[in-house]
MMTF fields as JSON, N, C-alpha, C and O atoms, coordinates in Angstrom:
{
  "mmtfVersion": "1.0.0",
  "mmtfProducer": "UNKNOWN",
  "numBonds": 307,
  "numAtoms": 308,
  "numGroups": 77,
  "numChains": 1,
  "numModels": 1,
  "chainsPerModel": [1],
  "groupsPerChain": [77],
  "chainIdList": ["A"],
  "bondAtomList": [4, 2, 8, 6, 12, 10, 16, 14, 20, 18, 24, 22, 28, 26, 32, 30, 36, 34, 40, 38, 44, 42, 48, 46, 52, 50, 56, 54, 60, 58, 64, 62, 68, 66, 72, 70, 76, 74, 80, 78, 84, 82, 88, 86, 92, 90, 96, 94, 100, 98, 104, 102, 108, 106, 112, 110, 116, 114, 120, 118, 124, 122, 128, 126, 132, 130, 136, 134, 140, 138, 144, 142, 148, 146, 152, 150, 156, 154, 160, 158, 164, 162, 168, 166, 172, 170, 176, 174, 180, 178, 184, 182, 188, 186, 192, 190, 196, 194, 200, 198, 204, 202, 208, 206, 212, 210, 216, 214, 220, 218, 224, 222, 228, 226, 232, 230, 236, 234, 240, 238, 244, 242, 248, 246, 252, 250, 256, 254, 260, 258, 264, 262, 268, 266, 272, 270, 276, 274, 280, 278, 284, 282, 288, 286, 292, 290, 296, 294, 300, 298, 304, 302],
  "bondOrderList": [1, 1, 1, 1, 1, 1, 1, 1, 1, 1, 1, 1, 1, 1, 1, 1, 1, 1, 1, 1, 1, 1, 1, 1, 1, 1, 1, 1, 1, 1, 1, 1, 1, 1, 1, 1, 1, 1, 1, 1, 1, 1, 1, 1, 1, 1, 1, 1, 1, 1, 1, 1, 1, 1, 1, 1, 1, 1, 1, 1, 1, 1, 1, 1, 1, 1, 1, 1, 1, 1, 1, 1, 1, 1, 1, 1],
  "groupList": [{"groupName": "UNK", "atomNameList": ["N", "CA", "C", "O"], "elementList": ["N", "C", "C", "O"], "formalChargeList": [0, 0, 0, 0], "bondAtomList": [1, 0, 2, 1, 3, 2], "bondOrderList": [1, 1, 2], "singleLetterCode": "X", "chemCompType": "L-PEPTIDE LINKING"}],
  "groupTypeList": [0, 0, 0, 0, 0, 0, 0, 0, 0, 0, 0, 0, 0, 0, 0, 0, 0, 0, 0, 0, 0, 0, 0, 0, 0, 0, 0, 0, 0, 0, 0, 0, 0, 0, 0, 0, 0, 0, 0, 0, 0, 0, 0, 0, 0, 0, 0, 0, 0, 0, 0, 0, 0, 0, 0, 0, 0, 0, 0, 0, 0, 0, 0, 0, 0, 0, 0, 0, 0, 0, 0, 0, 0, 0, 0, 0, 0],
  "groupIdList": [1, 2, 3, 4, 5, 6, 7, 8, 9, 10, 11, 12, 13, 14, 15, 16, 17, 18, 19, 20, 21, 22, 23, 24, 25, 26, 27, 28, 29, 30, 31, 32, 33, 34, 35, 36, 37, 38, 39, 40, 41, 42, 43, 44, 45, 46, 47, 48, 49, 50, 51, 52, 53, 54, 55, 56, 57, 58, 59, 60, 61, 62, 63, 64, 65, 66, 67, 68, 69, 70, 71, 72, 73, 74, 75, 76, 77],
  "secStructList": [7, 7, 7, 7, 7, 7, 1, 1, 1, 1, 7, 7, 7, 2, 2, 2, 2, 2, 2, 2, 2, 2, 2, 2, 2, 2, 2, 2, 2, 2, 2, 6, 6, 1, 1, 7, 2, 2, 2, 2, 2, 2, 2, 2, 6, 7, 7, 2, 2, 2, 2, 2, 2, 2, 4, 4, 4, 4, 6, 7, 7, 1, 7, 7, 7, 7, 2, 2, 2, 2, 2, 2, 2, 2, 2, 6, 7],
  "xCoordList": [-42.392, -42.224, -40.772, -39.855, -40.572, -39.236, -38.919, -39.735, -37.726, -37.285, -36.142, -35.191, -36.254, -35.197, -34.763, -35.565, -33.512, -32.975, -32.464, -31.692, -32.891, -32.434, -31.847, -32.035, -31.148, -30.605, -29.384, -29.012, -28.763, -27.575, -26.446, -26.671, -25.23, -24.143, -23.809, -23.271, -24.117, -23.849, -25.119, -26.228, -24.953, -26.101, -26.347, -25.514, -27.481, -27.797, -28.605, -29.503, -28.267, -29.116, -30.274, -30.218, -31.31, -32.441, -31.969, -32.403, -31.086, -30.566, -29.752, -29.884, -28.912, -28.109, -28.972, -28.706, -30.005, -30.919, -31.647, -31.78, -32.12, -32.827, -31.921, -32.358, -30.664, -29.715, -29.459, -29.43, -29.273, -29.045, -30.268, -30.132, -31.453, -32.687, -32.835, -33.274, -32.472, -32.538, -31.576, -31.928, -30.355, -29.392, -29.91, -29.831, -30.44, -30.947, -32.074, -32.142, -32.956, -34.058, -33.535, -33.967, -32.614, -32.085, -31.345, -31.494, -30.549, -29.802, -30.754, -30.557, -31.77, -32.725, -33.484, -33.677, -33.914, -34.611, -33.699, -34.15, -32.423, -31.458, -31.295, -31.298, -31.155, -30.984, -32.186, -32.028, -33.38, -34.606, -34.847, -35.842, -33.908, -34.002, -35.217, -35.812, -35.579, -36.688, -36.205, -36.955, -34.925, -34.328, -32.917, -32.284, -32.445, -31.094, -30.096, -30.468, -28.841, -27.81, -27.696, -27.431, -27.888, -27.817, -28.913, -28.677, -30.115, -31.235, -30.958, -31.182, -30.472, -30.147, -29.074, -29.164, -28.071, -27.0, -27.537, -27.084, -28.491, -29.076, -29.758, -29.796, -30.291, -30.927, -29.954, -30.36, -28.662, -27.64, -26.732, -25.826, -26.979, -26.142, -24.726, -23.776, -24.593, -23.277, -23.313, -24.379, -22.135, -22.095, -22.405, -22.324, -22.757, -23.173, -22.093, -22.392, -20.846, -19.746, -19.597, -19.363, -19.728, -19.636, -20.741, -20.509, -21.943, -23.034, -22.694, -22.836, -22.245, -21.91, -20.802, -20.841, -19.825, -18.732, -19.17, -18.461, -20.315, -20.841, -21.684, -22.006, -22.041, -22.936, -22.368, -23.12, -21.05, -20.438, -20.82, -20.848, -21.113, -21.505, -22.793, -23.071, -23.575, -24.861, -24.837, -25.88, -23.649, -23.481, -24.314, -24.896, -24.367, -25.098, -24.067, -23.26, -24.081, -23.11, -23.42, -24.577, -22.358, -22.539, -23.206, -24.038, -22.822, -23.34, -23.961, -23.344, -25.176, -25.895, -26.252, -27.362, -25.297, -25.52, -25.559, -24.746, -26.515, -26.491, -25.518, -24.967, -25.312, -24.316, -24.608, -23.689, -25.87, -26.234, -25.945, -25.424, -26.287, -26.017, -24.519, -24.066, -23.761, -22.319, -21.699, -20.843, -22.132, -21.626, -22.015, -21.213, -23.227, -23.689, -22.869, -22.465, -22.624, -21.827, -20.401, -19.844, -19.808, -18.427, -18.327, -17.291, -19.381, -19.378, -19.478, -19.022, -20.069, -20.251, -19.021, -19.008, -17.992, -16.803, -15.703, -14.638],
  "yCoordList": [-83.911, -82.474, -82.138, -82.808, -81.134, -80.714, -79.374, -78.453, -79.279, -78.035, -77.476, -78.181, -76.213, -75.57, -74.311, -73.397, -74.256, -73.09, -72.098, -72.458, -70.859, -69.823, -68.675, -68.588, -67.808, -66.629, -66.914, -66.084, -68.048, -68.405, -68.639, -69.214, -68.2, -68.348, -69.797, -70.071, -70.709, -72.12, -72.783, -72.367, -73.788, -74.56, -75.671, -76.565, -75.622, -76.613, -77.744, -77.532, -78.946, -80.08, -80.088, -79.412, -80.84, -80.939, -81.483, -81.011, -82.468, -83.053, -82.032, -81.93, -81.279, -80.254, -79.181, -78.734, -78.77, -77.763, -78.29, -77.58, -79.532, -80.128, -80.226, -79.957, -80.608, -80.726, -79.352, -79.219, -78.338, -76.98, -76.469, -75.831, -76.744, -76.323, -77.026, -76.419, -78.288, -79.055, -78.47, -78.332, -78.128, -77.502, -76.155, -75.855, -75.349, -74.028, -74.153, -73.376, -75.124, -75.339, -75.763, -75.23, -76.71, -77.201, -76.096, -75.949, -75.323, -74.234, -73.18, -72.693, -72.83, -71.816, -72.304, -71.545, -73.557, -74.105, -74.126, -73.856, -74.444, -74.402, -72.971, -72.728, -72.033, -70.621, -70.103, -69.301, -70.565, -70.143, -70.924, -70.712, -71.836, -72.674, -73.596, -73.892, -74.048, -74.991, -76.437, -77.338, -76.659, -77.99, -77.859, -76.809, -78.93, -78.966, -79.34, -79.913, -79.017, -79.311, -80.807, -81.201, -81.631, -83.077, -83.587, -84.466, -83.037, -83.426, -82.972, -83.725, -81.744, -81.237, -82.109, -82.423, -82.499, -83.344, -84.688, -85.216, -85.238, -86.528, -86.46, -87.457, -85.307, -85.156, -85.439, -85.848, -85.213, -85.366, -86.563, -86.824, -87.289, -88.448, -88.069, -88.801, -86.901, -86.442, -86.248, -86.271, -86.055, -85.819, -84.352, -83.487, -84.105, -82.783, -81.726, -80.614, -82.076, -81.117, -80.712, -79.541, -81.662, -81.34, -80.379, -79.466, -80.586, -79.656, -78.264, -77.271, -78.201, -76.905, -76.199, -74.981, -76.957, -76.359, -75.899, -75.122, -76.359, -75.951, -74.682, -74.101, -74.249, -73.096, -71.807, -70.929, -71.693, -70.459, -70.202, -69.05, -71.258, -71.077, -70.276, -69.701, -70.239, -69.533, -68.314, -67.73, -67.94, -66.799, -66.958, -65.993, -68.178, -68.47, -68.862, -69.762, -68.2, -68.549, -69.899, -70.308, -70.584, -71.856, -71.633, -72.425, -70.541, -70.211, -68.831, -67.891, -68.713, -67.442, -67.005, -67.245, -66.36, -65.885, -64.363, -63.707, -63.808, -62.361, -62.046, -62.959, -60.78, -60.372, -60.953, -61.411, -60.94, -61.462, -62.959, -63.43, -63.704, -65.145, -65.424, -66.33, -64.648, -64.83, -64.566, -65.324, -63.493, -63.191, -64.277, -64.654, -64.777, -65.848, -67.116, -67.767, -67.464, -68.657, -68.513, -69.461, -67.338, -67.148, -67.126, -67.498, -66.697, -66.694, -68.11, -68.371, -69.021, -70.401, -71.267, -72.424, -70.74, -71.56, -71.288, -71.899],
  "zCoordList": [-7.453, -7.411, -7.729, -7.253, -8.51, -8.9, -8.253, -8.269, -7.685, -7.06, -7.888, -8.225, -8.203, -8.972, -8.243, -8.048, -7.841, -7.148, -8.178, -9.067, -8.059, -8.98, -8.184, -6.971, -8.86, -8.21, -7.353, -6.523, -7.531, -6.772, -7.762, -8.828, -7.428, -8.391, -8.734, -9.807, -7.845, -8.113, -8.622, -8.284, -9.415, -9.876, -8.869, -8.714, -8.184, -7.158, -7.759, -8.575, -7.339, -7.682, -6.693, -5.667, -6.991, -6.061, -4.723, -3.672, -4.754, -3.513, -2.732, -1.513, -3.429, -2.764, -2.132, -1.016, -2.847, -2.316, -1.086, -0.089, -1.153, -0.017, 1.203, 2.322, 0.998, 2.114, 2.737, 3.96, 1.899, 2.414, 3.169, 4.214, 2.648, 3.325, 4.671, 5.648, 4.719, 5.967, 7.004, 8.176, 6.564, 7.467, 7.968, 9.16, 7.053, 7.438, 8.455, 9.408, 8.257, 9.192, 10.562, 11.584, 10.587, 11.861, 12.611, 13.824, 11.88, 12.512, 13.065, 14.178, 12.312, 12.774, 13.999, 14.948, 13.991, 15.16, 16.379, 17.492, 16.184, 17.28, 17.78, 18.987, 16.862, 17.221, 18.018, 18.938, 17.66, 18.344, 19.641, 20.334, 19.955, 21.161, 21.129, 22.165, 19.927, 19.762, 19.799, 20.172, 19.403, 19.502, 20.08, 19.974, 20.684, 21.236, 20.146, 19.122, 20.37, 19.374, 19.094, 17.958, 20.095, 19.892, 18.977, 18.149, 19.124, 18.256, 16.825, 15.877, 16.673, 15.339, 14.692, 13.505, 15.457, 14.93, 14.457, 13.442, 15.18, 14.805, 13.437, 12.716, 13.08, 11.769, 10.625, 9.538, 10.887, 9.857, 10.085, 9.295, 11.169, 11.466, 11.854, 11.579, 12.506, 12.954, 14.461, 15.076, 15.049, 16.49, 16.79, 15.918, 18.031, 18.492, 18.254, 17.819, 18.541, 18.38, 16.91, 16.612, 16.006, 14.574, 14.157, 13.365, 14.692, 14.394, 14.917, 14.203, 16.164, 16.756, 15.972, 15.798, 15.503, 14.737, 13.351, 12.71, 12.881, 11.574, 11.642, 10.606, 12.832, 12.984, 12.399, 11.976, 12.375, 11.859, 10.404, 9.969, 9.647, 8.238, 8.111, 7.058, 9.179, 9.182, 10.109, 10.403, 10.561, 11.482, 12.745, 13.241, 13.261, 14.495, 15.548, 15.313, 16.708, 17.753, 18.389, 18.484, 18.824, 19.535, 20.884, 21.327, 21.521, 22.849, 22.771, 22.271, 23.263, 23.199, 24.614, 25.089, 25.279, 26.641, 26.649, 25.998, 27.393, 27.567, 28.708, 29.323, 28.985, 29.971, 31.352, 32.031, 31.776, 33.096, 33.194, 34.205, 32.139, 32.133, 32.171, 32.871, 31.42, 31.381, 32.752, 33.207, 33.403, 34.743, 35.733, 36.587, 35.628, 36.506, 36.3, 37.265, 35.038, 34.732, 35.248, 35.801, 35.071, 35.511, 37.034, 37.585, 37.721, 39.185, 39.744, 40.857, 38.982, 39.434, 39.218, 39.638, 38.578, 38.319, 39.291, 39.206]
}
């Protein structure tokens, strides 16, 4: 099967497109709380912190706490 990415300013190779799709899938699953950051990192053979530091490329926060959770966390410290 051949994959051809169109509509993007850069010319993607099939491998480049597959890698980007894999990252997008892992980030989205992490954002939806379906997988943990450590599991997502294992998909790429990187450490958890490196995965977390890459989330900004997809506008996904490392920590997703609402106000109540944040207040609860700060009260416990």
